PDB file as gemmi writes it, atoms N, CA and C in Angstrom:
CRYST1    1.000    1.000    1.000  90.00  90.00  90.00 P 1                      
ATOM      1  N   MET A   1     116.527 126.424  24.593  1.00  0.00           N  
ATOM      2  CA  MET A   1     115.232 126.279  24.439  1.00  0.00           C  
ATOM      3  C   MET A   1     114.251 125.924  23.165  1.00  0.00           C  
ATOM      4  N   TYR A   2     113.112 125.582  22.912  1.00  0.00           N  
ATOM      5  CA  TYR A   2     113.110 126.501  21.494  1.00  0.00           C  
ATOM      6  C   TYR A   2     111.471 126.165  21.379  1.00  0.00           C  
ATOM      7  N   ILE A   3     110.832 127.523  21.589  1.00  0.00           N  
ATOM      8  CA  ILE A   3     109.291 127.157  21.249  1.00  0.00           C  
ATOM      9  C   ILE A   3     108.992 127.505  19.549  1.00  0.00           C  
ATOM     10  N   SER A   4     106.964 126.340  19.559  1.00  0.00           N  
ATOM     11  CA  SER A   4     106.241 127.606  18.979  1.00  0.00           C  
ATOM     12  C   SER A   4     105.066 128.136  19.041  1.00  0.00           C  
ATOM     13  N   VAL A   5     104.548 129.343  19.129  1.00  0.00           N  
ATOM     14  CA  VAL A   5     103.304 129.531  19.727  1.00  0.00           C  
ATOM     15  C   VAL A   5     102.661 129.783  17.992  1.00  0.00           C  
ATOM     16  N   ARG A   6     101.364 128.866  18.498  1.00  0.00           N  
ATOM     17  CA  ARG A   6     100.143 129.043  17.216  1.00  0.00           C  
ATOM     18  C   ARG A   6      99.178 129.950  18.110  1.00  0.00           C  
ATOM     19  N   ARG A   7      99.626 130.587  16.525  1.00  0.00           N  
ATOM     20  CA  ARG A   7      98.191 132.235  17.050  1.00  0.00           C  
ATOM     21  C   ARG A   7      96.442 130.792  15.935  1.00  0.00           C  
ATOM     22  N   TYR A   8      95.157 130.796  17.410  1.00  0.00           N  
ATOM     23  CA  TYR A   8      94.048 130.173  15.926  1.00  0.00           C  
ATOM     24  C   TYR A   8      93.288 131.921  16.366  1.00  0.00           C  
ATOM     25  N   SER A   9      92.714 131.770  14.819  1.00  0.00           N  
ATOM     26  CA  SER A   9      91.265 132.474  14.820  1.00  0.00           C  
ATOM     27  C   SER A   9      90.199 131.665  14.371  1.00  0.00           C  
ATOM     28  N   GLN A  10      89.121 132.263  14.576  1.00  0.00           N  
ATOM     29  CA  GLN A  10      87.571 132.083  13.750  1.00  0.00           C  
ATOM     30  C   GLN A  10      87.673 130.627  14.620  1.00  0.00           C  
ATOM     31  N   VAL A  11      87.933 130.404  15.940  1.00  0.00           N  
ATOM     32  CA  VAL A  11      88.111 128.875  16.907  1.00  0.00           C  
ATOM     33  C   VAL A  11      86.032 128.500  17.341  1.00  0.00           C  
ATOM     34  N   ARG A  12      85.043 127.618  16.475  1.00  0.00           N  
ATOM     35  CA  ARG A  12      83.631 127.239  17.155  1.00  0.00           C  
ATOM     36  C   ARG A  12      83.634 127.277  18.438  1.00  0.00           C  
ATOM     37  N   SER A  13      84.333 126.621  19.288  1.00  0.00           N  
ATOM     38  CA  SER A  13      84.497 126.107  20.771  1.00  0.00           C  
ATOM     39  C   SER A  13      85.805 126.264  21.472  1.00  0.00           C  
ATOM     40  N   VAL A  14      86.862 126.799  21.773  1.00  0.00           N  
ATOM     41  CA  VAL A  14      87.585 126.894  22.166  1.00  0.00           C  
ATOM     42  C   VAL A  14      87.594 126.324  23.600  1.00  0.00           C  
ATOM     43  N   SER A  15      86.614 126.543  24.034  1.00  0.00           N  
ATOM     44  CA  SER A  15      86.346 124.900  25.433  1.00  0.00           C  
ATOM     45  C   SER A  15      86.694 123.556  24.763  1.00  0.00           C  
ATOM     46  N   GLU A  16      85.818 123.199  23.099  1.00  0.00           N  
ATOM     47  CA  GLU A  16      85.417 121.749  23.512  1.00  0.00           C  
ATOM     48  C   GLU A  16      87.237 121.753  22.867  1.00  0.00           C  
ATOM     49  N   VAL A  17      87.722 122.686  22.015  1.00  0.00           N  
ATOM     50  CA  VAL A  17      88.492 123.099  20.883  1.00  0.00           C  
ATOM     51  C   VAL A  17      89.908 122.326  22.581  1.00  0.00           C  
ATOM     52  N   CYS A  18      90.131 123.121  23.141  1.00  0.00           N  
ATOM     53  CA  CYS A  18      90.751 122.489  24.085  1.00  0.00           C  
ATOM     54  C   CYS A  18      90.523 121.509  25.341  1.00  0.00           C  
ATOM     55  N   ARG A  19      89.342 120.888  25.354  1.00  0.00           N  
ATOM     56  CA  ARG A  19      88.421 119.313  25.532  1.00  0.00           C  
ATOM     57  C   ARG A  19      89.359 118.227  24.856  1.00  0.00           C  
ATOM     58  N   LYS A  20      89.351 119.049  23.928  1.00  0.00           N  
ATOM     59  CA  LYS A  20      90.146 117.489  23.490  1.00  0.00           C  
ATOM     60  C   LYS A  20      91.628 117.113  23.120  1.00  0.00           C  
ATOM     61  N   ILE A  21      92.291 118.473  23.124  1.00  0.00           N  
ATOM     62  CA  ILE A  21      93.782 118.528  23.236  1.00  0.00           C  
ATOM     63  C   ILE A  21      94.134 117.639  24.720  1.00  0.00           C  
ATOM     64  N   GLU A  22      93.421 118.365  25.884  1.00  0.00           N  
ATOM     65  CA  GLU A  22      94.070 117.160  26.856  1.00  0.00           C  
ATOM     66  C   GLU A  22      94.123 115.512  26.914  1.00  0.00           C  
ATOM     67  N   GLU A  23      92.841 115.729  26.031  1.00  0.00           N  
ATOM     68  CA  GLU A  23      92.547 114.664  26.831  1.00  0.00           C  
ATOM     69  C   GLU A  23      92.854 113.503  25.342  1.00  0.00           C  
ATOM     70  N   SER A  24      93.886 114.274  24.398  1.00  0.00           N  
ATOM     71  CA  SER A  24      94.434 113.160  22.884  1.00  0.00           C  
ATOM     72  C   SER A  24      95.843 113.883  22.741  1.00  0.00           C  
ATOM     73  N   PHE A  25      95.320 115.053  22.625  1.00  0.00           N  
ATOM     74  CA  PHE A  25      97.175 115.882  21.802  1.00  0.00           C  
ATOM     75  C   PHE A  25      98.225 115.629  22.375  1.00  0.00           C  
ATOM     76  N   VAL A  26      97.707 116.546  24.020  1.00  0.00           N  
ATOM     77  CA  VAL A  26      99.245 116.251  25.155  1.00  0.00           C  
ATOM     78  C   VAL A  26      99.357 114.810  25.725  1.00  0.00           C  
ATOM     79  N   PRO A  27      98.586 113.693  25.429  1.00  0.00           N  
ATOM     80  CA  PRO A  27      99.587 112.712  25.971  1.00  0.00           C  
ATOM     81  C   PRO A  27     100.491 112.737  24.319  1.00  0.00           C  
ATOM     82  N   LEU A  28      99.919 113.210  23.456  1.00  0.00           N  
ATOM     83  CA  LEU A  28     101.275 112.808  22.074  1.00  0.00           C  
ATOM     84  C   LEU A  28     102.256 113.069  22.088  1.00  0.00           C  
ATOM     85  N   LEU A  29     102.278 114.838  22.688  1.00  0.00           N  
ATOM     86  CA  LEU A  29     103.672 114.887  22.801  1.00  0.00           C  
ATOM     87  C   LEU A  29     103.915 114.856  23.700  1.00  0.00           C  
ATOM     88  N   ARG A  30     103.869 114.357  25.463  1.00  0.00           N  
ATOM     89  CA  ARG A  30     104.185 114.120  26.607  1.00  0.00           C  
ATOM     90  C   ARG A  30     105.111 112.142  25.836  1.00  0.00           C  
ATOM     91  N   ARG A  31     104.671 111.883  25.134  1.00  0.00           N  
ATOM     92  CA  ARG A  31     105.822 111.050  24.163  1.00  0.00           C  
ATOM     93  C   ARG A  31     106.516 111.301  23.466  1.00  0.00           C  
ATOM     94  N   THR A  32     107.289 112.813  23.412  1.00  0.00           N  
ATOM     95  CA  THR A  32     107.686 112.324  22.333  1.00  0.00           C  
ATOM     96  C   THR A  32     108.869 113.270  22.591  1.00  0.00           C  
ATOM     97  N   PRO A  33     110.070 112.878  22.565  1.00  0.00           N  
ATOM     98  CA  PRO A  33     111.294 112.447  23.286  1.00  0.00           C  
ATOM     99  C   PRO A  33     111.826 115.024  22.797  1.00  0.00           C  
ATOM    100  N   GLY A  34     112.219 115.467  23.606  1.00  0.00           N  
ATOM    101  CA  GLY A  34     112.332 116.683  24.385  1.00  0.00           C  
ATOM    102  C   GLY A  34     111.304 117.517  24.618  1.00  0.00           C  
ATOM    103  N   PHE A  35     110.897 117.369  24.407  1.00  0.00           N  
ATOM    104  CA  PHE A  35     108.663 117.905  25.187  1.00  0.00           C  
ATOM    105  C   PHE A  35     109.508 118.505  26.512  1.00  0.00           C  
ATOM    106  N   ILE A  36     109.188 119.417  25.987  1.00  0.00           N  
ATOM    107  CA  ILE A  36     108.887 120.354  28.184  1.00  0.00           C  
ATOM    108  C   ILE A  36     108.051 120.233  28.497  1.00  0.00           C  
ATOM    109  N   ALA A  37     107.185 121.471  27.731  1.00  0.00           N  
ATOM    110  CA  ALA A  37     105.420 121.951  28.292  1.00  0.00           C  
ATOM    111  C   ALA A  37     104.767 122.454  26.894  1.00  0.00           C  
ATOM    112  N   TYR A  38     104.063 122.339  27.608  1.00  0.00           N  
ATOM    113  CA  TYR A  38     102.693 122.724  26.323  1.00  0.00           C  
ATOM    114  C   TYR A  38     101.974 124.306  27.508  1.00  0.00           C  
ATOM    115  N   TYR A  39     101.081 124.667  26.506  1.00  0.00           N  
ATOM    116  CA  TYR A  39      99.760 125.494  27.585  1.00  0.00           C  
ATOM    117  C   TYR A  39      99.027 125.809  26.207  1.00  0.00           C  
ATOM    118  N   ALA A  40      97.544 125.792  26.693  1.00  0.00           N  
ATOM    119  CA  ALA A  40      96.752 126.198  25.615  1.00  0.00           C  
ATOM    120  C   ALA A  40      95.842 127.883  26.203  1.00  0.00           C  
ATOM    121  N   VAL A  41      96.042 129.224  25.045  1.00  0.00           N  
ATOM    122  CA  VAL A  41      94.612 130.153  26.230  1.00  0.00           C  
ATOM    123  C   VAL A  41      94.139 130.398  25.764  1.00  0.00           C  
ATOM    124  N   ASP A  42      93.054 130.411  25.770  1.00  0.00           N  
ATOM    125  CA  ASP A  42      91.611 131.427  26.222  1.00  0.00           C  
ATOM    126  C   ASP A  42      91.861 132.778  25.337  1.00  0.00           C  
ATOM    127  N   GLY A  43      91.487 133.054  24.354  1.00  0.00           N  
ATOM    128  CA  GLY A  43      92.361 134.422  24.094  1.00  0.00           C  
ATOM    129  C   GLY A  43      90.974 135.558  23.780  1.00  0.00           C  
ATOM    130  N   GLY A  44      89.641 134.199  24.253  1.00  0.00           N  
ATOM    131  CA  GLY A  44      88.888 135.272  23.689  1.00  0.00           C  
ATOM    132  C   GLY A  44      88.114 135.203  22.523  1.00  0.00           C  
ATOM    133  N   ASP A  45      86.629 135.740  22.443  1.00  0.00           N  
ATOM    134  CA  ASP A  45      86.092 135.838  20.656  1.00  0.00           C  
ATOM    135  C   ASP A  45      86.705 135.000  19.802  1.00  0.00           C  
ATOM    136  N   GLY A  46      86.875 133.399  20.230  1.00  0.00           N  
ATOM    137  CA  GLY A  46      87.136 132.839  18.413  1.00  0.00           C  
ATOM    138  C   GLY A  46      88.570 133.538  19.320  1.00  0.00           C  
ATOM    139  N   THR A  47      89.730 133.238  19.469  1.00  0.00           N  
ATOM    140  CA  THR A  47      90.438 133.052  19.949  1.00  0.00           C  
ATOM    141  C   THR A  47      91.462 132.228  21.004  1.00  0.00           C  
ATOM    142  N   MET A  48      92.600 131.541  19.727  1.00  0.00           N  
ATOM    143  CA  MET A  48      92.957 131.606  21.052  1.00  0.00           C  
ATOM    144  C   MET A  48      94.512 130.717  20.211  1.00  0.00           C  
ATOM    145  N   ALA A  49      95.542 130.130  21.515  1.00  0.00           N  
ATOM    146  CA  ALA A  49      97.136 130.330  21.668  1.00  0.00           C  
ATOM    147  C   ALA A  49      97.624 129.359  22.304  1.00  0.00           C  
ATOM    148  N   THR A  50      98.726 128.364  21.377  1.00  0.00           N  
ATOM    149  CA  THR A  50      99.053 127.104  22.162  1.00  0.00           C  
ATOM    150  C   THR A  50     100.718 127.344  21.931  1.00  0.00           C  
ATOM    151  N   VAL A  51     101.422 126.743  22.993  1.00  0.00           N  
ATOM    152  CA  VAL A  51     102.986 127.455  22.995  1.00  0.00           C  
ATOM    153  C   VAL A  51     103.677 125.850  23.484  1.00  0.00           C  
ATOM    154  N   SER A  52     104.558 125.631  22.720  1.00  0.00           N  
ATOM    155  CA  SER A  52     105.085 123.941  22.802  1.00  0.00           C  
ATOM    156  C   SER A  52     106.302 124.543  22.899  1.00  0.00           C  
ATOM    157  N   ILE A  53     106.682 123.540  24.196  1.00  0.00           N  
ATOM    158  CA  ILE A  53     107.936 124.518  24.332  1.00  0.00           C  
ATOM    159  C   ILE A  53     109.530 122.439  23.952  1.00  0.00           C  
ATOM    160  N   PHE A  54     110.652 123.215  23.431  1.00  0.00           N  
ATOM    161  CA  PHE A  54     110.892 121.834  23.927  1.00  0.00           C  
ATOM    162  C   PHE A  54     112.339 121.897  23.450  1.00  0.00           C  
ATOM    163  N   SER A  55     113.209 121.372  23.637  1.00  0.00           N  
ATOM    164  CA  SER A  55     114.940 121.564  24.085  1.00  0.00           C  
ATOM    165  C   SER A  55     115.451 121.384  22.407  1.00  0.00           C  
ATOM    166  N   THR A  56     114.714 120.879  21.357  1.00  0.00           N  
ATOM    167  CA  THR A  56     115.448 121.339  19.679  1.00  0.00           C  
ATOM    168  C   THR A  56     114.897 122.115  19.135  1.00  0.00           C  
ATOM    169  N   GLU A  57     115.372 122.462  18.626  1.00  0.00           N  
ATOM    170  CA  GLU A  57     114.060 123.232  17.394  1.00  0.00           C  
ATOM    171  C   GLU A  57     114.052 122.925  16.304  1.00  0.00           C  
ATOM    172  N   ALA A  58     114.798 121.272  16.186  1.00  0.00           N  
ATOM    173  CA  ALA A  58     113.604 120.259  15.506  1.00  0.00           C  
ATOM    174  C   ALA A  58     112.373 120.652  15.685  1.00  0.00           C  
ATOM    175  N   MET A  59     112.611 119.866  17.315  1.00  0.00           N  
ATOM    176  CA  MET A  59     111.933 119.009  17.320  1.00  0.00           C  
ATOM    177  C   MET A  59     110.548 119.867  17.851  1.00  0.00           C  
ATOM    178  N   ALA A  60     110.223 121.756  18.265  1.00  0.00           N  
ATOM    179  CA  ALA A  60     109.468 122.475  18.278  1.00  0.00           C  
ATOM    180  C   ALA A  60     108.267 123.148  17.028  1.00  0.00           C  
ATOM    181  N   LEU A  61     109.949 122.750  15.791  1.00  0.00           N  
ATOM    182  CA  LEU A  61     109.155 122.844  14.043  1.00  0.00           C  
ATOM    183  C   LEU A  61     107.914 121.515  14.206  1.00  0.00           C  
ATOM    184  N   GLU A  62     108.459 119.783  14.637  1.00  0.00           N  
ATOM    185  CA  GLU A  62     108.061 119.234  14.123  1.00  0.00           C  
ATOM    186  C   GLU A  62     106.816 119.173  14.574  1.00  0.00           C  
ATOM    187  N   SER A  63     106.251 119.710  16.087  1.00  0.00           N  
ATOM    188  CA  SER A  63     105.727 119.985  17.055  1.00  0.00           C  
ATOM    189  C   SER A  63     104.688 120.895  16.063  1.00  0.00           C  
ATOM    190  N   ASN A  64     104.765 121.379  15.573  1.00  0.00           N  
ATOM    191  CA  ASN A  64     104.025 122.677  14.754  1.00  0.00           C  
ATOM    192  C   ASN A  64     102.653 121.137  13.267  1.00  0.00           C  
ATOM    193  N   ASP A  65     103.437 120.630  12.922  1.00  0.00           N  
ATOM    194  CA  ASP A  65     103.146 119.528  12.128  1.00  0.00           C  
ATOM    195  C   ASP A  65     102.164 118.429  12.663  1.00  0.00           C  
ATOM    196  N   LYS A  66     102.741 117.992  13.604  1.00  0.00           N  
ATOM    197  CA  LYS A  66     101.773 117.235  14.761  1.00  0.00           C  
ATOM    198  C   LYS A  66     100.611 117.749  15.009  1.00  0.00           C  
ATOM    199  N   ALA A  67     100.690 119.251  15.116  1.00  0.00           N  
ATOM    200  CA  ALA A  67      99.657 120.037  15.901  1.00  0.00           C  
ATOM    201  C   ALA A  67      98.815 120.225  14.720  1.00  0.00           C  
ATOM    202  N   ALA A  68      98.804 119.977  13.053  1.00  0.00           N  
ATOM    203  CA  ALA A  68      98.400 119.882  12.150  1.00  0.00           C  
ATOM    204  C   ALA A  68      98.028 118.967  11.716  1.00  0.00           C  
ATOM    205  N   THR A  69      98.108 118.140  12.098  1.00  0.00           N  
ATOM    206  CA  THR A  69      97.634 116.661  12.097  1.00  0.00           C  
ATOM    207  C   THR A  69      96.549 116.317  12.815  1.00  0.00           C  
ATOM    208  N   TRP A  70      97.075 115.971  13.910  1.00  0.00           N  
ATOM    209  CA  TRP A  70      95.655 115.863  15.003  1.00  0.00           C  
ATOM    210  C   TRP A  70      95.147 116.816  14.659  1.00  0.00           C  
ATOM    211  N   LEU A  71      95.026 118.311  14.531  1.00  0.00           N  
ATOM    212  CA  LEU A  71      93.770 118.435  14.510  1.00  0.00           C  
ATOM    213  C   LEU A  71      92.837 118.668  13.494  1.00  0.00           C  
ATOM    214  N   GLN A  72      93.148 118.975  12.304  1.00  0.00           N  
ATOM    215  CA  GLN A  72      92.657 117.665  10.575  1.00  0.00           C  
ATOM    216  C   GLN A  72      92.093 116.574  11.515  1.00  0.00           C  
ATOM    217  N   ALA A  73      92.950 115.773  11.774  1.00  0.00           N  
ATOM    218  CA  ALA A  73      91.583 114.955  12.160  1.00  0.00           C  
ATOM    219  C   ALA A  73      90.460 114.694  13.656  1.00  0.00           C  
ATOM    220  N   ASN A  74      90.526 115.470  14.779  1.00  0.00           N  
ATOM    221  CA  ASN A  74      90.670 115.860  15.788  1.00  0.00           C  
ATOM    222  C   ASN A  74      89.644 116.840  16.499  1.00  0.00           C  
ATOM    223  N   ALA A  75      89.396 117.818  14.990  1.00  0.00           N  
ATOM    224  CA  ALA A  75      89.130 118.920  15.546  1.00  0.00           C  
ATOM    225  C   ALA A  75      88.851 119.642  14.650  1.00  0.00           C  
ATOM    226  N   ALA A  76      88.793 119.164  13.468  1.00  0.00           N  
ATOM    227  CA  ALA A  76      88.895 120.467  12.046  1.00  0.00           C  
ATOM    228  C   ALA A  76      87.683 121.811  11.881  1.00  0.00           C  
ATOM    229  N   GLU A  77      86.446 120.492  12.274  1.00  0.00           N  
ATOM    230  CA  GLU A  77      85.140 121.291  12.358  1.00  0.00           C  
ATOM    231  C   GLU A  77      84.358 122.886  12.918  1.00  0.00           C  
ATOM    232  N   LEU A  78      86.032 122.263  13.744  1.00  0.00           N  
ATOM    233  CA  LEU A  78      86.335 124.023  15.788  1.00  0.00           C  
ATOM    234  C   LEU A  78      86.349 124.574  14.815  1.00  0.00           C  
ATOM    235  N   GLN A  79      87.896 124.039  13.851  1.00  0.00           N  
ATOM    236  CA  GLN A  79      88.894 124.870  13.767  1.00  0.00           C  
ATOM    237  C   GLN A  79      89.248 125.628  12.215  1.00  0.00           C  
ATOM    238  N   PRO A  80      88.282 126.218  11.223  1.00  0.00           N  
ATOM    239  CA  PRO A  80      88.335 126.318  10.064  1.00  0.00           C  
ATOM    240  C   PRO A  80      89.391 127.166   9.753  1.00  0.00           C  
ATOM    241  N   GLU A  81      90.007 128.108  10.371  1.00  0.00           N  
ATOM    242  CA  GLU A  81      91.307 128.555   9.777  1.00  0.00           C  
ATOM    243  C   GLU A  81      92.840 128.273  10.338  1.00  0.00           C  
ATOM    244  N   PRO A  82      93.784 128.076   9.366  1.00  0.00           N  
ATOM    245  CA  PRO A  82      95.012 127.577   9.695  1.00  0.00           C  
ATOM    246  C   PRO A  82      95.770 128.583  10.595  1.00  0.00           C  
ATOM    247  N   PRO A  83      96.588 128.502  11.772  1.00  0.00           N  
ATOM    248  CA  PRO A  83      96.598 129.160  12.791  1.00  0.00           C  
ATOM    249  C   PRO A  83      98.369 130.069  12.054  1.00  0.00           C  
ATOM    250  N   GLN A  84      98.317 131.004  12.820  1.00  0.00           N  
ATOM    251  CA  GLN A  84      99.364 131.807  12.353  1.00  0.00           C  
ATOM    252  C   GLN A  84     100.724 131.326  13.645  1.00  0.00           C  
ATOM    253  N   ILE A  85     102.163 131.178  12.894  1.00  0.00           N  
ATOM    254  CA  ILE A  85     102.668 130.643  13.904  1.00  0.00           C  
ATOM    255  C   ILE A  85     104.462 131.229  14.078  1.00  0.00           C  
ATOM    256  N   VAL A  86     105.045 131.349  15.190  1.00  0.00           N  
ATOM    257  CA  VAL A  86     106.149 132.071  15.378  1.00  0.00           C  
ATOM    258  C   VAL A  86     106.862 130.641  15.935  1.00  0.00           C  
ATOM    259  N   ALA A  87     108.107 130.611  15.982  1.00  0.00           N  
ATOM    260  CA  ALA A  87     109.130 129.726  16.509  1.00  0.00           C  
ATOM    261  C   ALA A  87     110.416 129.487  16.127  1.00  0.00           C  
ATOM    262  N   GLY A  88     110.574 129.804  17.916  1.00  0.00           N  
ATOM    263  CA  GLY A  88     112.022 129.874  16.928  1.00  0.00           C  
ATOM    264  C   GLY A  88     113.063 129.292  18.287  1.00  0.00           C  
ATOM    265  N   LYS A  89     114.595 129.931  19.141  1.00  0.00           N  
ATOM    266  CA  LYS A  89     115.076 129.612  19.880  1.00  0.00           C  
ATOM    267  C   LYS A  89     114.326 130.724  20.520  1.00  0.00           C  
ATOM    268  N   VAL A  90     114.710 130.334  22.454  1.00  0.00           N  
ATOM    269  CA  VAL A  90     113.999 131.607  22.961  1.00  0.00           C  
ATOM    270  C   VAL A  90     115.843 132.309  23.132  1.00  0.00           C  
ATOM    271  N   LYS A  91     115.351 133.627  23.613  1.00  0.00           N  
ATOM    272  CA  LYS A  91     116.084 134.498  23.983  1.00  0.00           C  
ATOM    273  C   LYS A  91     116.143 135.310  25.863  1.00  0.00           C  
ATOM    274  N   VAL A  92     114.614 135.299  26.049  1.00  0.00           N  
ATOM    275  CA  VAL A  92     114.840 135.629  27.278  1.00  0.00           C  
ATOM    276  C   VAL A  92     113.623 134.631  27.603  1.00  0.00           C  
ATOM    277  N   ALA A  93     114.506 134.010  29.389  1.00  0.00           N  
ATOM    278  CA  ALA A  93     113.519 133.225  29.663  1.00  0.00           C  
ATOM    279  C   ALA A  93     113.312 134.028  31.333  1.00  0.00           C  
ATOM    280  N   ALA A  94     112.147 133.410  32.492  1.00  0.00           N  
ATOM    281  CA  ALA A  94     112.255 133.979  33.408  1.00  0.00           C  
ATOM    282  C   ALA A  94     111.128 132.887  33.715  1.00  0.00           C  
ATOM    283  N   SER A  95     111.116 133.301  35.115  1.00  0.00           N  
ATOM    284  CA  SER A  95     109.717 132.234  36.255  1.00  0.00           C  
ATOM    285  C   SER A  95     109.603 133.171  37.446  1.00  0.00           C  
ATOM    286  N   ALA A  96     109.451 132.814  38.548  1.00  0.00           N  
ATOM    287  CA  ALA A  96     109.102 132.606  39.819  1.00  0.00           C  
ATOM    288  C   ALA A  96     110.230 132.704  40.555  1.00  0.00           C  
TER     289      ALA A  96                                                      
END                                                                             
């Protein structure tokens, strides 16, 4: 399992970006082979993070390109700064 975490700052409206994500980016991800899960987190004060989980490293890294393309086309006016990205193989996982 591979994860890509993107941290965004200076977001003008986290709620509007999340609405757009749910409306059009999540359906795009769901059609992507190897997709496992996606989360968007409101960090407060104009920060947010997204977590994309895929079955392979290539798919997780490709999700960064998809996110950048989608953001440019759908929410560039709300997100002026490129994200900080951390991606890699899951080394520890736990769930309830």
